C-alpha positions in Angstrom: -49.5 14.5 -26.2 -50.0 11.8 -23.6 -48.2 11.2 -20.2 -48.5 7.5 -20.4 -45.3 5.6 -21.3 -45.7 3.9 -24.4 -45.7 0.2 -23.8 -43.6 -2.2 -26.5 -43.7 -5.8 -27.3 -40.8 -7.2 -29.0 -41.0 -9.7 -31.5 -38.1 -12.0 -31.6 -35.2 -12.1 -29.6 -32.3 -12.4 -32.0 -29.1 -9.4 -32.0 -31.3 -7.0 -33.4 -34.0 -7.0 -31.2 -31.7 -6.7 -28.5 -30.1 -3.5 -29.6 -33.3 -2.2 -30.3 -34.6 -2.9 -26.8 -31.3 -1.8 -25.4 -32.0 1.3 -26.8 -35.2 2.0 -25.5 -33.7 2.1 -22.2 -32.7 5.7 -22.9 -36.3 6.8 -23.8 -37.1 5.6 -20.4 -39.3 8.2 -19.0 -41.7 7.7 -22.7 -41.2 4.2 -23.4 -41.2 0.7 -21.5 -41.4 -2.7 -23.1 -44.1 -4.7 -21.5 -43.7 -8.3 -23.6 -41.4 -10.1 -25.5 -42.1 -13.5 -27.6 -40.1 -15.7 -29.1 -41.2 -18.7 -31.2 -39.4 -20.9 -28.0 -40.8 -19.9 -24.3 -36.9 -20.3 -22.8 -35.5 -17.8 -25.4 -38.3 -15.1 -24.3 -37.9 -16.3 -20.7 -34.0 -15.5 -21.3 -34.6 -12.1 -22.7 -37.6 -10.9 -20.4 -35.1 -11.8 -17.6 -32.1 -10.3 -19.4 -34.4 -6.9 -19.6 -37.2 -6.9 -16.9 -39.9 -7.6 -19.2 -43.2 -8.8 -17.0 -44.7 -10.8 -19.7 -43.1 -13.5 -22.1 -44.8 -15.8 -24.8 -43.8 -18.3 -27.3 -46.4 -17.5 -29.8 -46.5 -13.5 -31.4 -50.4 -14.2 -31.2 -50.5 -14.1 -27.5 -48.7 -11.2 -27.3 -51.2 -9.4 -29.4 -54.3 -11.2 -27.6 -52.1 -10.1 -24.4 -53.7 -6.3 -24.1 -50.3 -5.2 -22.8 -49.1 -3.3 -25.8 -49.6 -0.3 -27.3 -46.7 -1.1 -29.9 -44.8 -3.8 -31.2 -41.4 -4.4 -33.1 -40.7 -6.9 -35.2 -37.2 -8.2 -35.4 -37.6 -11.4 -37.0 -36.7 -12.6 -40.6 -37.7 -11.2 -43.3 -40.2 -13.6 -44.3 -42.1 -13.9 -41.1 -42.6 -9.4 -41.0 -45.8 -9.7 -43.4 -47.9 -12.5 -41.4 -47.1 -10.8 -37.8 -47.5 -7.0 -39.0 -50.7 -8.1 -40.7 -51.6 -9.8 -37.3 -51.0 -6.6 -35.3 -52.8 -4.0 -37.7 -55.5 -6.2 -37.9 -55.4 -6.3 -33.6 -55.6 -2.4 -33.8 -51.6 -2.5 -32.3 -49.3 -0.5 -33.9 -46.2 -1.8 -36.4 -42.6 -0.7 -36.3 -41.6 -3.6 -38.5 -37.4 -4.3 -39.5 -36.5 -3.5 -43.0 -37.4 -5.1 -45.8 -41.0 -4.8 -44.3 -42.0 -8.1 -46.9 -39.7 -9.4 -49.5 -42.2 -7.8 -52.0 -44.0 -4.2 -53.2 -47.3 -6.0 -53.1 -47.2 -7.0 -49.7 -46.3 -4.0 -48.2 -49.0 -2.4 -50.3 -51.4 -4.6 -48.8 -50.0 -3.7 -45.4 -50.2 -0.1 -45.6 -53.8 -0.4 -46.6 -54.8 -2.7 -43.8 -52.9 -0.2 -41.6 -55.0 2.6 -43.2 -58.3 0.7 -43.0 -57.8 0.0 -38.7 -56.4 3.5 -38.2 -53.4 2.4 -36.8 -49.9 3.4 -37.1 -47.2 1.6 -39.6 -43.6 2.3 -40.2 -40.4 0.5 -41.6 -37.4 0.4 -39.4 -35.3 1.8 -41.6 -33.3 4.0 -39.1 -30.7 5.1 -41.4 -33.7 7.8 -42.1 -34.0 8.8 -38.4 -29.9 9.1 -37.7 -29.0 12.8 -36.7 -25.9 12.7 -39.1 -28.0 11.3 -42.4 -30.9 13.8 -41.3 -27.5 16.7 -40.9 -26.3 15.8 -44.5 -30.1 15.9 -46.1 -30.8 19.5 -45.0 -27.5 20.3 -45.9 -28.2 18.9 -49.5 -31.4 21.1 -49.4 -29.9 24.0 -48.5 -28.3 24.3 -51.9 -24.6 24.0 -50.4 -23.4 21.5 -53.3 -25.8 22.7 -55.4 -28.5 20.2 -57.9 -27.4 16.8 -57.0 -25.8 15.1 -59.6 -24.0 12.0 -58.5 -24.6 9.5 -56.0 -22.2 6.6 -54.9 -23.1 4.4 -52.2 -21.7 0.7 -51.5 -22.4 -1.6 -48.7 -20.8 -4.8 -48.7 -18.9 -6.6 -46.2 -17.2 -10.3 -46.0 -17.3 -12.6 -43.3 -15.4 -15.8 -43.2 -18.6 -17.5 -41.9 -22.1 -15.7 -42.6 -24.9 -16.3 -40.3 -27.1 -18.8 -42.4 -29.9 -16.8 -42.9 -28.2 -15.0 -45.3 -27.4 -17.3 -47.5 -31.0 -19.0 -47.2 -33.6 -17.7 -50.4 -36.2 -18.9 -48.1 -35.4 -16.4 -45.9 -34.9 -13.8 -48.1 -31.3 -14.5 -48.0 -28.4 -12.5 -50.3 -27.1 -9.2 -50.3 -29.9 -6.9 -51.4 -32.5 -7.5 -48.6 -30.1 -6.8 -45.9 -27.2 -4.5 -47.6 -28.3 -3.0 -50.4 -31.5 -1.4 -49.1 -29.0 0.8 -47.4 -27.4 2.3 -50.7 -31.2 2.5 -52.5 -32.6 4.3 -49.8 -29.9 6.6 -49.3 -29.8 7.3 -53.4 -34.1 7.5 -53.0 -33.6 10.4 -50.3 -31.0 12.2 -52.4 -32.5 12.1 -56.1 -36.2 10.4 -55.6 -37.2 7.7 -57.8 -35.4 6.7 -60.9 -36.0 6.9 -64.6 -34.3 3.8 -64.9 -32.5 1.2 -63.7 -30.1 -1.5 -64.6 -28.0 -4.0 -62.5 -25.8 -6.7 -62.7 -25.4 -9.3 -60.0 -23.2 -12.5 -59.3 -25.0 -15.0 -57.6 -24.3 -18.4 -56.2 -25.5 -22.0 -56.9 -28.7 -21.4 -54.8 -29.4 -18.0 -56.4 -27.9 -16.1 -53.5 -27.2 -12.6 -54.8 -23.5 -12.3 -53.3 -22.9 -9.4 -55.2 -24.9 -6.8 -56.9 -24.2 -3.8 -58.8 -27.0 -1.1 -59.6 -26.8 2.0 -62.0 -30.0 4.4 -62.0 -30.8 7.3 -64.3 -32.6 10.4 -63.5 -34.7 12.5 -65.9 -32.8 15.5 -64.2 -29.4 14.4 -66.2 -28.2 12.9 -62.3 -27.0 9.3 -62.1 -25.7 7.1 -59.1 -23.9 3.9 -58.7 -24.6 1.5 -56.0 -22.9 -1.8 -54.9 -23.6 -4.3 -52.4 -22.2 -7.4 -51.1 -21.0 -10.6 -49.1 -18.0 -11.1 -50.5 -15.8 -8.2 -50.1 -14.7 -5.6 -47.3 -16.0 -2.7 -48.9 -15.3 1.4 -48.0 -18.8 1.1 -46.7 -19.2 4.7 -48.0 -22.0 7.1 -50.0 -21.4 10.3 -51.3 -23.9 13.1 -53.0 -22.1 15.0 -55.7 -23.3 18.7 -57.2 -21.5 21.3 -59.3 -20.2 22.9 -56.2 -19.1 20.1 -53.7 -19.7 17.2 -52.2 -21.4 15.2 -49.1 -19.3 12.2 -48.5 -20.5 9.9 -45.3 -17.7 7.7 -43.9 -17.6 4.0 -43.4 -20.7 2.5 -42.2 -22.5 5.6 -44.1 -25.8 4.2 -42.6 -24.9 5.3 -38.9 -21.9 7.5 -38.9 -20.5 9.9 -36.2 -19.6 12.7 -38.8 -19.6 13.8 -42.1 -17.3 15.6 -44.9 -18.8 18.6 -47.0 -16.3 19.7 -49.7 -16.7 22.9 -51.3 -14.7 26.0 -53.3 -14.6 26.9 -49.3 -12.3 23.9 -48.7 -12.9 20.8 -46.7 -14.6 20.3 -43.5 -15.8 17.7 -41.2 -19.0 17.9 -39.7 -19.7 16.0 -35.9 -22.9 15.7 -34.9 -24.2 14.6 -31.1 -25.4 11.2 -31.0 -25.9 9.0 -27.9 -26.8 5.4 -28.0 -26.9 2.5 -30.5 -29.2 4.9 -32.9 -32.1 2.8 -32.5 -34.2 5.3 -30.2 -34.0 7.7 -32.6 -37.1 5.8 -34.7 -38.6 4.7 -32.1 -39.3 8.2 -30.3 -40.4 9.1 -33.9 -43.1 6.4 -34.2 -44.2 7.1 -30.4 -44.3 10.8 -31.6 -46.7 10.0 -34.3 -48.7 7.5 -32.3 -49.3 10.0 -29.7 -50.3 12.2 -32.3 -52.9 9.7 -33.6 -51.2 9.3 -36.9 -50.4 5.9 -39.2 -47.6 7.3 -41.0 -44.6 8.3 -39.3 -43.0 11.6 -41.0 -39.5 10.5 -41.1 -40.4 6.8 -42.3 -42.9 7.8 -45.1 -45.4 5.2 -46.4 -44.7 6.1 -49.9 -40.8 5.3 -49.9 -41.3 1.7 -48.4 -43.3 1.2 -51.3 -41.3 2.6 -53.8 -38.0 1.2 -52.5 -39.1 -2.4 -52.7 -40.4 -1.6 -56.3 -37.1 -1.2 -57.3 -36.0 -3.9 -55.1 -38.5 -6.6 -56.8 -37.1 -4.6 -60.6 -33.3 -5.2 -59.2 -34.4 -9.0 -58.5 -36.3 -9.7 -61.8 -33.3 -8.6 -63.8 -30.9 -10.3 -62.1 -32.4 -13.6 -61.7 -32.9 -13.7 -57.6 -36.2 -15.6 -56.8 -37.9 -16.1 -53.4 -40.4 -19.3 -52.1 -43.8 -17.3 -52.4 -42.7 -14.6 -55.1 -45.6 -14.8 -58.0 -46.2 -13.0 -61.3 -45.9 -9.8 -60.6 -42.3 -10.2 -60.4 -42.7 -10.6 -64.4 -40.6 -13.6 -66.1 
């Protein structure tokens, strides 16, 4: 393991980048943010001043060419992920890119190919996978405490009178699937793997943006899953895995919970797991560990899962009729 601190570059200066950069301070012994870029120089300068970052740019290409970073974190709107990530990988700079890494599985496959060609680390920032509570739940499941899982229920829906404009913009991958649905889908995939069959229904607005989606997944094992996401209701925002011997329930905001509840014949038990920070530093620490070991893939953020979830998102969109600019014939008709 190297002793030098890993140098991070932050691409985009919105809320998610702010939260991620704030959490990186918890890893100050191992990490330092050396550069930031935004489409507007004043936003980059303001972000740099807030976090004590030395280099601020108005173009991500200038950051990539600066020689000041080992790895970048991409927090731009979804459609911009692909070009930024591809350019960084070709430059030999490691990438942690917000989910979904791309809007289609085809693009994600390309990025993973480029990462392999350039022997450069690439990971999707699915922070839920690195959350200590989530990891404890799946360790519990693997121990056989509830038997073989037979049902998963997960929902991720919320409503705000005034939604951020990007969530309602098809050109930006707007709608509930990419921002919300990816969590129940990833959780179910972690519990049961890839389904044999999926069915989806959705309610779209006049712009073709998905506001309410329900999904049913079937497995050859006999297991089934029910998943919902949306922008029109205040849901419990919970997830549960059930088997013949009991269930494991994650409470409100299941994608970064503070505890879970195990229900078995022995009774109901609340399991608390120590946590600190906002939760983004766990994925950053995993990326840096992999980087120092010369890996192109982060074990907790596997490439296969990134691609398979996007395959499932592609098929779900095909079934409910959601299209993004740039979609091509591989989504079907």
